[in-house]
N, C-alpha and C positions, 0 to 999 in steps of 0.2 A: 533309363527304363521307366522311371516313375512318370515322366512327361509323356512317354508313349502310352502308358496305361490310361492316363487322363484323357489323351486324345482319342483312344479307342472307346472309352466310356462315353465321351460326348458324341462320337460318331454313332454309337448305338442309340443314344438319346435321339439324335437327329433322324436316324433311319426309321425308328419305330414311331416317332412323332409324325413323320411324313406318311408312313404306312397307315396309321390310324386315321389321319386326315384324308388319305386316299379313299379309304372305305366310306367315310362320311360323305365325301364328294360324289362318289358313285351312287350312294343312297339317295342323294338329292339331285342327281342328274346334272352335275356341274362337269361337263365333259372335258373342257380344256384344262381345268384345275386337276381333274382326275388323271389326265394324260401326263401333265407336268410332274405331279407328285410320283406317278409310277416310274417315269424316267429317272427322277432324282433318287428314288429308293434303290433302283437297280444299280445306278452308278456308285452310290455310297456302299452298298453291300458288296459289289464286286471289288472295289478298290480296297476295302478293309480286309475282306477275306483273302485276297491275293497277297496283301502285305503280311498278314498273319502267317499264312502258309509258306510264303517264299523267304521271309527274312528271320523267322524265329526258330530256335531249336525246340525240341519236343517239350521240355519242361516249361519254358516261358510261354509257349503257344497255348498251353492249357490255362495258365493264369490270365493271359491276354483274352482268351475266349470267354472266360468267366466274367471278367471286367466288362467286356463288350456286351455280353448277355445281360448284365446288371444295368447297363446303359439302355438297352432295349426295353427292359421292364420300366425304367423311369420314363422313357419316351412314351410308352403306352399310357402311363398315369397322366402325364402332362397333356397329351392329346385328348384324352377322355374329358379333361377339365376344360379344354378349349372349345368355345362355341363358334359355330360358323353361321353366317347369315344366309337367308334364303333369297 
């Protein structure tokens, strides 16, 4: 279970890192990069949520969602620090 939680944490980091980059790419009109990050965000999100809802019991699902949300928060922090070129 601990390895699963670590995986969900890093999936959350990845998802929100990509999401924040997506917003930055849209803001600077980087169309291809915005499309690519949008696709990747959707895939990560759907795979993680499907796995949480399909394979966990109600008690572990809550813990897993909290760990996933913490990863999302860290992903936002990292992406806000990331500079993109114009």
